[in-house]
C-alpha atoms as an extended CHARMM CRD file, in Angstrom:
* protein
*
       143  EXT
         1         1  MET       CA             33.7580000000      -22.5260000000      -32.5590000000  PROA      1               0.0000000000
         2         2  GLY       CA             36.7090000000      -24.8790000000      -31.9710000000  PROA      2               0.0000000000
         3         3  ILE       CA             38.1660000000      -26.0920000000      -28.6980000000  PROA      3               0.0000000000
         4         4  PHE       CA             41.0820000000      -23.6410000000      -28.9870000000  PROA      4               0.0000000000
         5         5  ASP       CA             38.6540000000      -20.7310000000      -29.3420000000  PROA      5               0.0000000000
         6         6  GLU       CA             36.7700000000      -21.9850000000      -26.2900000000  PROA      6               0.0000000000
         7         7  LEU       CA             40.0440000000      -22.2200000000      -24.3500000000  PROA      7               0.0000000000
         8         8  LYS       CA             41.0660000000      -18.6820000000      -25.3670000000  PROA      8               0.0000000000
         9         9  LYS       CA             37.6820000000      -17.4360000000      -24.1960000000  PROA      9               0.0000000000
        10        10  PHE       CA             38.1200000000      -19.3460000000      -20.9120000000  PROA      10              0.0000000000
        11        11  LEU       CA             41.6400000000      -17.9930000000      -20.3460000000  PROA      11              0.0000000000
        12        12  ALA       CA             40.7050000000      -14.3940000000      -21.1760000000  PROA      12              0.0000000000
        13        13  PRO       CA             40.6340000000      -12.1550000000      -18.1160000000  PROA      13              0.0000000000
        14        14  THR       CA             37.1630000000      -11.5510000000      -16.7250000000  PROA      14              0.0000000000
        15        15  PRO       CA             36.4180000000       -7.9180000000      -15.8450000000  PROA      15              0.0000000000
        16        16  GLN       CA             36.3000000000       -7.5970000000      -12.0700000000  PROA      16              0.0000000000
        17        17  PRO       CA             35.2140000000       -4.7240000000       -9.8460000000  PROA      17              0.0000000000
        18        18  ALA       CA             38.0800000000       -2.7510000000       -8.3630000000  PROA      18              0.0000000000
        19        19  PRO       CA             39.2830000000       -4.6810000000       -5.3240000000  PROA      19              0.0000000000
        20        20  ARG       CA             38.9390000000       -3.1270000000       -1.9240000000  PROA      20              0.0000000000
        21        21  PRO       CA             42.4020000000       -2.1570000000       -0.6700000000  PROA      21              0.0000000000
        22        22  LEU       CA             43.5280000000       -4.4740000000        2.0970000000  PROA      22              0.0000000000
        23        23  ASN       CA             45.1510000000       -2.9220000000        5.1460000000  PROA      23              0.0000000000
        24        24  TYR       CA             47.0610000000       -5.6390000000        6.9390000000  PROA      24              0.0000000000
        25        25  PRO       CA             47.1880000000       -5.3050000000       10.7170000000  PROA      25              0.0000000000
        26        26  ILE       CA             50.5350000000       -5.7190000000       12.4460000000  PROA      26              0.0000000000
        27        27  ASP       CA             49.1730000000       -8.6410000000       14.4710000000  PROA      27              0.0000000000
        28        28  GLY       CA             47.7350000000      -10.5000000000       11.4510000000  PROA      28              0.0000000000
        29        29  TRP       CA             48.7750000000      -14.0210000000       10.5250000000  PROA      29              0.0000000000
        30        30  ALA       CA             51.3770000000      -14.2290000000        7.7710000000  PROA      30              0.0000000000
        31        31  ILE       CA             51.1740000000      -17.4960000000        5.8500000000  PROA      31              0.0000000000
        32        32  PRO       CA             54.4230000000      -18.2560000000        4.0000000000  PROA      32              0.0000000000
        33        33  THR       CA             53.3340000000      -20.0860000000        0.8470000000  PROA      33              0.0000000000
        34        34  LEU       CA             55.1730000000      -22.1120000000       -1.7940000000  PROA      34              0.0000000000
        35        35  VAL       CA             53.5130000000      -22.3740000000       -5.2110000000  PROA      35              0.0000000000
        36        36  VAL       CA             54.1640000000      -25.5720000000       -7.1860000000  PROA      36              0.0000000000
        37        37  SER       CA             53.0050000000      -25.7340000000      -10.8030000000  PROA      37              0.0000000000
        38        38  TYR       CA             53.1590000000      -28.7620000000      -13.0820000000  PROA      38              0.0000000000
        39        39  PHE       CA             52.8860000000      -28.1290000000      -16.8120000000  PROA      39              0.0000000000
        40        40  PRO       CA             53.1030000000      -31.2240000000      -19.0520000000  PROA      40              0.0000000000
        41        41  LEU       CA             54.5990000000      -30.0870000000      -22.3510000000  PROA      41              0.0000000000
        42        42  ARG       CA             54.5200000000      -31.1780000000      -25.9490000000  PROA      42              0.0000000000
        43        43  GLY       CA             56.7280000000      -28.7060000000      -27.7590000000  PROA      43              0.0000000000
        44        44  ARG       CA             55.7730000000      -25.2300000000      -26.5010000000  PROA      44              0.0000000000
        45        45  ASN       CA             52.1920000000      -26.1790000000      -25.7110000000  PROA      45              0.0000000000
        46        46  ILE       CA             50.5370000000      -28.0100000000      -22.8570000000  PROA      46              0.0000000000
        47        47  ASP       CA             50.2240000000      -31.6870000000      -23.7980000000  PROA      47              0.0000000000
        48        48  MET       CA             46.5370000000      -32.3590000000      -24.3820000000  PROA      48              0.0000000000
        49        49  ARG       CA             47.2570000000      -36.1070000000      -24.3350000000  PROA      49              0.0000000000
        50        50  VAL       CA             47.9970000000      -35.6510000000      -20.6180000000  PROA      50              0.0000000000
        51        51  THR       CA             45.4080000000      -33.0220000000      -19.6600000000  PROA      51              0.0000000000
        52        52  GLY       CA             42.6120000000      -34.2820000000      -21.8890000000  PROA      52              0.0000000000
        53        53  ASP       CA             41.2440000000      -30.8080000000      -22.5760000000  PROA      53              0.0000000000
        54        54  VAL       CA             43.9590000000      -28.1400000000      -22.3640000000  PROA      54              0.0000000000
        55        55  GLY       CA             46.5030000000      -27.6630000000      -25.1310000000  PROA      55              0.0000000000
        56        56  ALA       CA             47.2320000000      -23.9390000000      -24.9370000000  PROA      56              0.0000000000
        57        57  PRO       CA             50.6940000000      -22.3810000000      -25.2520000000  PROA      57              0.0000000000
        58        58  LEU       CA             52.7670000000      -22.6540000000      -22.0770000000  PROA      58              0.0000000000
        59        59  GLU       CA             53.0890000000      -18.8670000000      -21.6690000000  PROA      59              0.0000000000
        60        60  SER       CA             49.3160000000      -18.4700000000      -21.7490000000  PROA      60              0.0000000000
        61        61  LEU       CA             48.8300000000      -21.0620000000      -19.0160000000  PROA      61              0.0000000000
        62        62  ARG       CA             51.6620000000      -19.5820000000      -16.9420000000  PROA      62              0.0000000000
        63        63  ARG       CA             49.8840000000      -16.2070000000      -16.9820000000  PROA      63              0.0000000000
        64        64  HSD       CA             46.5430000000      -17.8290000000      -16.1910000000  PROA      64              0.0000000000
        65        65  THR       CA             48.0760000000      -19.7780000000      -13.2890000000  PROA      65              0.0000000000
        66        66  ALA       CA             49.7770000000      -16.6730000000      -11.8520000000  PROA      66              0.0000000000
        67        67  THR       CA             46.5540000000      -14.6580000000      -12.0730000000  PROA      67              0.0000000000
        68        68  THR       CA             44.5320000000      -17.4550000000      -10.4930000000  PROA      68              0.0000000000
        69        69  THR       CA             47.0610000000      -17.8280000000       -7.6700000000  PROA      69              0.0000000000
        70        70  GLU       CA             46.8870000000      -14.0920000000       -6.9040000000  PROA      70              0.0000000000
        71        71  THR       CA             43.0890000000      -14.1400000000       -7.0760000000  PROA      71              0.0000000000
        72        72  VAL       CA             42.7790000000      -17.1110000000       -4.7130000000  PROA      72              0.0000000000
        73        73  ALA       CA             45.2590000000      -15.6410000000       -2.2010000000  PROA      73              0.0000000000
        74        74  ARG       CA             43.3790000000      -12.3430000000       -2.2040000000  PROA      74              0.0000000000
        75        75  ALA       CA             40.0230000000      -14.0970000000       -1.8180000000  PROA      75              0.0000000000
        76        76  LEU       CA             41.3220000000      -16.0500000000        1.1800000000  PROA      76              0.0000000000
        77        77  GLU       CA             42.6680000000      -12.8470000000        2.7240000000  PROA      77              0.0000000000
        78        78  THR       CA             39.4160000000      -10.9860000000        2.0760000000  PROA      78              0.0000000000
        79        79  GLY       CA             37.4620000000      -13.8980000000        3.5200000000  PROA      79              0.0000000000
        80        80  SER       CA             39.4650000000      -13.6390000000        6.7350000000  PROA      80              0.0000000000
        81        81  MET       CA             38.0190000000      -10.1980000000        7.5400000000  PROA      81              0.0000000000
        82        82  TYR       CA             35.6620000000      -10.3790000000       10.4900000000  PROA      82              0.0000000000
        83        83  HSD       CA             32.3720000000       -8.8450000000        9.3070000000  PROA      83              0.0000000000
        84        84  GLY       CA             34.1720000000       -7.4540000000        6.2500000000  PROA      84              0.0000000000
        85        85  TYR       CA             30.9230000000       -7.5240000000        4.3050000000  PROA      85              0.0000000000
        86        86  LYS       CA             29.4390000000       -4.8030000000        6.5150000000  PROA      86              0.0000000000
        87        87  ASP       CA             32.4190000000       -3.0940000000        8.1680000000  PROA      87              0.0000000000
        88        88  PRO       CA             34.5040000000       -1.0280000000        5.7160000000  PROA      88              0.0000000000
        89        89  ALA       CA             37.2370000000       -0.7200000000        8.3610000000  PROA      89              0.0000000000
        90        90  ALA       CA             37.5620000000       -4.4960000000        8.7890000000  PROA      90              0.0000000000
        91        91  GLN       CA             41.0680000000       -5.8050000000        8.2510000000  PROA      91              0.0000000000
        92        92  PRO       CA             42.1110000000       -9.2710000000        7.0780000000  PROA      92              0.0000000000
        93        93  SER       CA             43.5630000000      -11.5290000000        9.7180000000  PROA      93              0.0000000000
        94        94  LEU       CA             45.4810000000      -13.5670000000        7.0980000000  PROA      94              0.0000000000
        95        95  ARG       CA             48.2200000000      -12.4540000000        4.6950000000  PROA      95              0.0000000000
        96        96  TYR       CA             49.4840000000      -14.9730000000        2.1430000000  PROA      96              0.0000000000
        97        97  GLU       CA             53.1490000000      -14.3950000000        1.2900000000  PROA      97              0.0000000000
        98        98  ILE       CA             54.3680000000      -16.2210000000       -1.8070000000  PROA      98              0.0000000000
        99        99  ILE       CA             57.8680000000      -17.2780000000       -0.7620000000  PROA      99              0.0000000000
       100       100  ASP       CA             58.7780000000      -18.9380000000       -4.0560000000  PROA      100             0.0000000000
       101       101  THR       CA             57.3590000000      -20.6950000000       -7.0940000000  PROA      101             0.0000000000
       102       102  ILE       CA             58.5270000000      -24.0570000000       -8.4170000000  PROA      102             0.0000000000
       103       103  GLU       CA             57.6290000000      -24.9900000000      -11.9750000000  PROA      103             0.0000000000
       104       104  VAL       CA             57.8840000000      -28.5650000000      -13.2220000000  PROA      104             0.0000000000
       105       105  LEU       CA             57.5430000000      -29.0990000000      -16.9790000000  PROA      105             0.0000000000
       106       106  GLU       CA             56.1200000000      -32.6150000000      -16.8860000000  PROA      106             0.0000000000
       107       107  PRO       CA             52.8910000000      -34.3670000000      -15.8730000000  PROA      107             0.0000000000
       108       108  LEU       CA             51.8960000000      -34.6780000000      -12.2350000000  PROA      108             0.0000000000
       109       109  PRO       CA             53.0140000000      -38.0010000000      -10.7480000000  PROA      109             0.0000000000
       110       110  THR       CA             50.1200000000      -40.4170000000      -10.3280000000  PROA      110             0.0000000000
       111       111  TRP       CA             49.2600000000      -43.7760000000       -8.8010000000  PROA      111             0.0000000000
       112       112  SER       CA             46.5530000000      -46.3160000000       -9.5790000000  PROA      112             0.0000000000
       113       113  LYS       CA             43.9290000000      -46.5150000000       -6.8630000000  PROA      113             0.0000000000
       114       114  PRO       CA             41.9720000000      -49.7680000000       -6.8190000000  PROA      114             0.0000000000
       115       115  GLY       CA             38.3770000000      -49.2590000000       -7.9090000000  PROA      115             0.0000000000
       116       116  HSD       CA             39.0850000000      -45.9690000000       -9.7370000000  PROA      116             0.0000000000
       117       117  ARG       CA             39.2000000000      -45.6330000000      -13.5220000000  PROA      117             0.0000000000
       118       118  VAL       CA             41.5970000000      -42.7050000000      -13.5450000000  PROA      118             0.0000000000
       119       119  PRO       CA             44.9140000000      -42.4520000000      -11.7160000000  PROA      119             0.0000000000
       120       120  MET       CA             45.1440000000      -40.3210000000       -8.5750000000  PROA      120             0.0000000000
       121       121  THR       CA             47.6880000000      -37.5350000000       -8.0970000000  PROA      121             0.0000000000
       122       122  ASP       CA             50.6140000000      -38.7750000000       -5.9980000000  PROA      122             0.0000000000
       123       123  TYR       CA             51.0440000000      -35.8290000000       -3.6330000000  PROA      123             0.0000000000
       124       124  ASN       CA             53.6910000000      -37.6930000000       -1.6370000000  PROA      124             0.0000000000
       125       125  ALA       CA             55.8240000000      -37.8850000000       -4.8090000000  PROA      125             0.0000000000
       126       126  VAL       CA             55.2560000000      -34.1490000000       -5.4060000000  PROA      126             0.0000000000
       127       127  MET       CA             56.4310000000      -33.3430000000       -1.8580000000  PROA      127             0.0000000000
       128       128  GLN       CA             59.4970000000      -35.5470000000       -2.2760000000  PROA      128             0.0000000000
       129       129  ARG       CA             60.2890000000      -33.9580000000       -5.6440000000  PROA      129             0.0000000000
       130       130  ILE       CA             60.3210000000      -30.4340000000       -4.1910000000  PROA      130             0.0000000000
       131       131  ASP       CA             62.1620000000      -31.5290000000       -1.0130000000  PROA      131             0.0000000000
       132       132  ILE       CA             59.3600000000      -30.3030000000        1.2340000000  PROA      132             0.0000000000
       133       133  ALA       CA             61.4540000000      -30.7320000000        4.4060000000  PROA      133             0.0000000000
       134       134  ARG       CA             63.8090000000      -27.9880000000        3.1790000000  PROA      134             0.0000000000
       135       135  TRP       CA             60.8760000000      -25.6410000000        2.5560000000  PROA      135             0.0000000000
       136       136  LEU       CA             59.3100000000      -26.3690000000        5.9340000000  PROA      136             0.0000000000
       137       137  ALA       CA             62.6680000000      -25.5750000000        7.5650000000  PROA      137             0.0000000000
       138       138  ARG       CA             62.5120000000      -22.2030000000        5.7800000000  PROA      138             0.0000000000
       139       139  GLY       CA             59.1150000000      -21.5150000000        7.3480000000  PROA      139             0.0000000000
       140       140  VAL       CA             56.6970000000      -22.4590000000        4.5490000000  PROA      140             0.0000000000
       141       141  LYS       CA             53.2470000000      -23.2670000000        5.9480000000  PROA      141             0.0000000000
       142       142  GLU       CA             51.1910000000      -23.7830000000        2.7470000000  PROA      142             0.0000000000
       143       143  VAL       CA             51.9510000000      -25.4200000000       -0.6000000000  PROA      143             0.0000000000
């Protein structure tokens, strides 16, 4: 089995139990969220020279990223239910609202940290690139 077959298996959706419907209380905490995705490209595929292990088609990784984002947001919301594991009427106290999504078709910016073999992600450069001050002025609380 080749690496591409392994990647297809990894990216295939995993059957999940039906999620419990979330009833958001009026007084819950809304968390305006901006999603930023970096996809380094080589043609129409992710550039494996950059990622080291992922070279799938861009569309496949876009779908995987969107699904993962939804899954994580839902898990955080579900985790905010007080005693949700034993109280079927428990409501989440958090509600993640995806305000917008920014997609950058290049590698993440990096910097060399002394004593480390691999470069570190330069999150300051990412925030500058997306003009984070503008998003904060629009009410975004999470990126």
